[in-house]
C-alpha positions in Angstrom: 0.0 0.0 0.0 1.2 3.5 -0.8 1.4 5.2 2.6 0.5 8.5 1.0 -2.6 7.2 -0.9 -5.2 8.7 1.4 -3.4 12.0 1.6 -3.0 12.2 -2.1 -6.7 11.4 -2.6 -7.7 14.2 -0.1 -5.6 16.6 -2.1 -7.3 15.6 -5.4 -10.6 16.2 -3.7 -9.6 19.7 -2.7 -9.5 19.0 1.0 -5.7 19.6 1.3 -4.3 22.9 -0.1 -1.3 22.8 -2.6 1.1 24.4 -0.1 0.3 21.9 2.7 0.4 19.0 0.1 3.9 20.0 -1.0 5.1 20.5 2.5 4.0 17.0 3.6 5.5 15.4 0.5 8.8 17.2 1.0 9.0 16.1 4.7 7.7 12.5 4.2 11.3 11.1 3.9 11.7 12.0 7.6 8.9 9.5 8.4 10.6 6.9 6.1 13.9 7.5 7.8 12.2 7.1 11.2 10.7 3.7 10.2 14.1 2.5 8.9 15.8 3.7 12.0 13.4 1.9 14.3 13.7 -1.3 12.4 17.5 -1.1 12.6 17.4 -0.3 16.3 15.0 -3.1 17.2 15.7 -5.8 14.7 12.0 -6.0 14.1 10.0 -5.0 11.0 7.8 -2.0 11.4 4.1 -2.6 10.8 2.3 -1.0 7.8 2.1 2.8 8.3 0.2 5.4 6.4 -0.4 9.2 6.5 -3.8 10.2 7.7 -5.0 13.4 5.8 -6.5 14.9 8.9 -5.7 16.0 12.5 -7.1 13.5 15.0 -8.6 15.2 18.1 -9.7 13.3 21.2 -12.0 14.5 24.0 -14.3 13.1 26.7 -17.2 13.6 24.4 -18.8 16.0 21.9 -19.5 18.6 24.6 -16.1 18.4 26.3 -13.7 21.4 26.5 -10.8 19.2 27.3 -9.1 17.7 24.3 -5.8 16.4 23.0 -4.2 15.9 19.6 -3.4 12.3 18.7 -0.5 12.6 16.3 -0.4 8.8 15.6 -2.4 5.7 16.5 -1.9 2.0 16.4 -5.0 0.5 14.8 -6.0 -3.2 14.4 -7.8 -3.8 11.1 -9.8 -7.0 11.1 -11.7 -9.1 8.7 -13.4 -12.5 9.4 -10.2 -14.4 9.2 -7.4 -11.9 9.3 -5.9 -9.2 11.6 -3.5 -6.5 10.4 -1.9 -3.8 12.5 -1.6 -0.4 11.0 0.1 2.7 12.3 -1.9 5.9 11.4 0.4 9.0 11.3 -1.4 12.3 11.1 -0.3 14.6 8.2 0.1 17.6 10.6 2.8 15.7 12.5 4.8 15.2 9.2 4.2 18.8 8.2 5.1 20.6 11.4 7.0 18.1 13.7 10.7 18.2 14.3 12.7 15.2 13.1 13.3 14.0 16.7 9.6 14.4 17.6 8.5 12.4 14.5 10.9 9.6 15.2 9.9 9.5 18.9 6.2 9.2 18.1 6.9 6.5 15.5 8.9 4.6 18.1 6.2 5.1 20.7 3.6 3.6 18.4 6.0 0.8 17.7 5.9 0.0 21.4 2.1 0.0 21.2 2.4 -2.5 18.3 4.7 -4.8 20.3 2.4 -4.7 23.3 -0.6 -5.4 21.2 1.1 -8.4 19.6 2.2 -9.6 23.0 -1.4 -9.6 24.2 -2.6 -11.3 21.1 0.1 -14.1 21.5 -1.2 -14.7 25.0 -4.9 -14.5 24.1 -5.0 -11.6 26.5 -6.8 -9.0 24.5 -10.6 -9.3 24.4 -11.2 -5.6 25.1 -8.6 -3.0 25.9 -8.9 -0.8 29.0 -11.4 2.1 28.7 -10.8 5.4 30.4 -12.6 8.7 29.8 -9.9 10.8 31.5 -6.8 12.1 29.6 -4.5 11.7 32.6 -5.7 8.2 33.3 -5.0 7.2 29.7 -1.5 8.7 29.9 -0.8 6.7 33.1 -2.2 3.5 31.7 -0.2 4.0 28.5 3.1 4.3 30.3 2.6 1.3 32.5 1.6 -1.3 29.9 4.2 -0.6 27.2 7.5 -2.4 26.7 10.5 -0.5 28.1 12.1 1.5 25.3 15.6 0.6 26.6 14.7 -3.1 26.2 13.7 -2.6 22.5 15.9 0.0 20.9 19.7 0.0 20.6 19.9 3.7 19.6 20.9 6.1 22.3 19.8 9.2 20.3 16.4 7.6 19.6 16.1 6.7 23.3 16.8 10.3 24.3 14.1 11.5 22.0 11.6 9.1 23.5 12.6 10.0 27.1 12.3 13.7 26.5 9.0 13.5 24.6 7.3 10.9 26.7 8.3 11.5 30.4 4.7 11.2 31.5 2.7 11.3 28.3 3.5 13.1 25.1 3.1 16.9 25.0 4.8 19.3 22.6 3.2 22.7 23.0 5.1 24.3 20.1 3.9 21.6 17.8 0.3 21.8 19.1 0.4 25.6 18.6 1.5 25.2 15.0 -1.2 22.6 14.3 -3.8 24.8 15.8 -2.6 27.9 13.8 -1.8 26.3 10.4 -4.2 23.4 10.3 -7.2 23.5 12.6 -7.8 27.3 12.3 -7.6 27.0 8.5 -10.3 24.4 8.5 -8.2 21.6 7.1 -9.6 18.0 7.6 -10.2 17.1 11.3 -11.3 13.8 12.8 -12.9 13.8 16.3 -12.7 10.7 18.5 -13.9 10.2 22.0 -11.4 8.6 24.4 -13.9 5.9 25.3 -14.1 4.8 21.7 -10.3 4.8 21.1 -10.1 1.2 22.2 -9.2 -2.3 20.8 -11.8 -5.1 20.8 -11.1 -8.5 19.3 -13.2 -11.6 19.5 -11.9 -14.9 21.0 -12.7 -16.6 17.7 -10.5 -14.2 15.7 -7.7 -14.5 18.2 -7.8 -18.3 17.9 -7.2 -18.1 14.2 -4.2 -15.8 14.3 -0.8 -17.5 13.7 2.3 -15.6 14.6 5.9 -16.3 13.4 7.7 -18.4 16.1 10.8 -16.2 15.7 8.7 -13.1 16.3 7.1 -14.7 19.3 10.5 -15.6 20.7 11.7 -12.0 20.2 8.5 -10.7 22.0 9.2 -12.9 25.0 12.8 -11.8 25.2 11.8 -8.1 25.1 9.1 -8.8 27.8 11.7 -10.3 30.1 14.1 -7.4 29.5 11.4 -4.9 30.2 10.5 -6.7 33.5 14.1 -6.6 34.6 14.4 -2.9 33.8 11.2 -2.1 35.8 12.5 -4.0 38.8 15.7 -2.0 38.7 13.6 1.2 38.7 11.7 0.1 41.7 14.7 -0.9 43.8 
């Protein structure tokens, strides 16, 4: 799949202006470089990723004043007999994010991907946790992911992740740019409620999924390393 196909289609329909279209295309190699960097640092292939032609905004609900921008999401795509994991990267991140920020977010979603595959391998994912509070979601997010140090052998990348995700991702300069150059100009926007931003898979589908034994072995090794790192943090 062309990772830019949805973005290009939105431009053809007149939803994306020419200047924004050119900006994203010119900066797209940063995303490609990030994916290659993560694969090299982890030894694991990055899942399918694509550029979403809208800014994704989350809130408690339609009448809530508290909201956050989701610059990327890890999304399971299911059919009757197949499960695919896709990383959705928002176009505003590519357009206005610094290189280190883009790579950190891609790496963070990669950790989500690994955690999702770990749960699937253990038949431990019927329905992901639901929380309607932004802070609770940040806390839950941090406690269930693999430790970055266990996954990546790239000090610079680890520094980016540590700086950007000390207790949930916030980049006020990036958010200001997105608000000014994207949202205020009425470019495409997708609104999602936090209690709908969840993963739900049936037992029947999970039972049909077959994972590569080498990949499963790698997941188990990373899980053990993560547990050791967490124990060191506690003591």
